[in-house]
C-alpha positions in Angstrom: 111.4 209.8 29.1 109.3 212.6 27.5 110.0 216.0 28.9 106.5 217.4 28.2 103.0 215.9 27.8 100.9 217.5 25.1 97.1 217.1 25.0 94.1 218.8 23.6 91.5 220.2 26.0 88.7 221.5 23.7 90.4 223.9 21.3 93.4 224.5 23.6 96.7 222.7 23.3 97.8 222.0 26.9 101.4 221.3 27.8 102.4 219.7 31.1 106.0 219.4 32.1 107.2 216.1 33.3 110.2 217.2 35.4 110.1 218.8 38.8 113.4 220.5 38.3 114.1 222.0 34.9 117.8 222.7 35.3 119.7 220.4 33.0 120.7 222.0 29.7 119.9 218.8 27.7 116.4 218.8 29.1 116.0 222.5 28.3 117.2 222.0 24.8 114.7 219.1 24.3 111.9 221.4 25.6 113.1 224.1 23.3 112.8 221.7 20.3 109.3 220.7 21.5 108.3 224.4 21.8 109.2 224.8 18.1 106.5 222.2 17.3 104.0 223.6 19.7 103.2 226.7 17.6 102.4 224.3 14.8 100.1 222.3 17.0 98.3 225.4 18.3 98.1 227.2 15.0 94.6 226.0 14.1 92.8 227.3 17.2 95.5 229.8 18.3 95.4 228.8 22.0 98.3 227.3 24.0 98.5 226.7 27.7 101.7 225.8 29.6 100.9 224.0 32.9 103.7 224.0 35.4 101.9 221.9 38.1 104.9 219.5 38.4 107.6 222.1 38.2 109.2 223.3 41.4 112.4 224.8 40.0 113.7 226.0 36.7 116.9 227.6 35.4 117.2 231.0 33.7 117.8 229.1 30.5 114.3 227.6 30.8 112.8 231.1 31.4 114.6 232.1 28.2 112.8 229.3 26.3 109.5 230.5 27.7 110.2 234.0 26.4 111.2 232.7 23.0 108.0 230.7 22.8 106.0 233.8 23.9 107.6 235.9 21.2 106.8 233.2 18.6 103.2 233.0 19.8 102.8 236.7 19.4 104.2 236.5 15.8 101.9 233.7 15.0 98.9 235.3 16.8 98.6 232.4 19.2 97.2 233.2 22.7 99.7 231.8 25.3 98.8 231.4 29.0 100.7 229.8 31.9 99.3 228.2 35.0 100.2 226.4 38.2 103.4 228.4 38.8 105.0 227.4 42.1 105.6 230.2 44.6 109.4 229.9 44.1 109.1 230.4 40.3 106.4 233.1 40.7 108.8 235.1 42.9 111.4 235.1 40.1 108.8 235.9 37.5 107.7 238.9 39.6 111.2 240.1 40.2 111.9 239.9 36.4 108.4 241.5 35.8 107.5 238.5 33.6 104.1 238.5 35.3 103.5 241.8 33.4 104.4 240.2 30.0 103.0 236.7 30.4 99.4 235.9 31.2 99.6 233.7 34.4 96.7 231.9 36.0 96.3 230.1 39.3 95.3 226.7 37.8 94.4 225.0 34.6 90.6 225.4 35.0 91.0 229.2 35.4 93.3 229.5 32.5 91.0 227.4 30.2 88.1 229.7 31.2 90.2 232.8 30.4 90.5 231.6 26.8 86.7 231.9 26.4 84.3 229.5 24.9 85.6 226.8 22.6 85.1 227.4 18.9 85.1 223.7 18.1 81.8 222.2 17.3 81.0 218.7 18.4 79.0 216.6 16.0 
């Protein structure tokens, strides 16, 4: 089973996680490998959105993967946003002050709007 779903929404690469609980190290490693490819997928338009709508719990290792991705996005000048963070996870993000480092939005629509207008032209 895939651990993430990747789709394009205009000029934004949107990633939705398939697991409700991201706790297993093998799943986290698989997500980490997928994250390495995400910066390549988002490189053209420089916009990446992580949608956590299905995720209720995650381990600290998963938070580490998010921070590694965030660092890589900054290096590659890719705008990274997160959305649909559950209250449980948001509480941890707030305690760790990750809400000051990561751009977090209430839902996908709000996050997509925050990227600004699409630069892709439709013919």
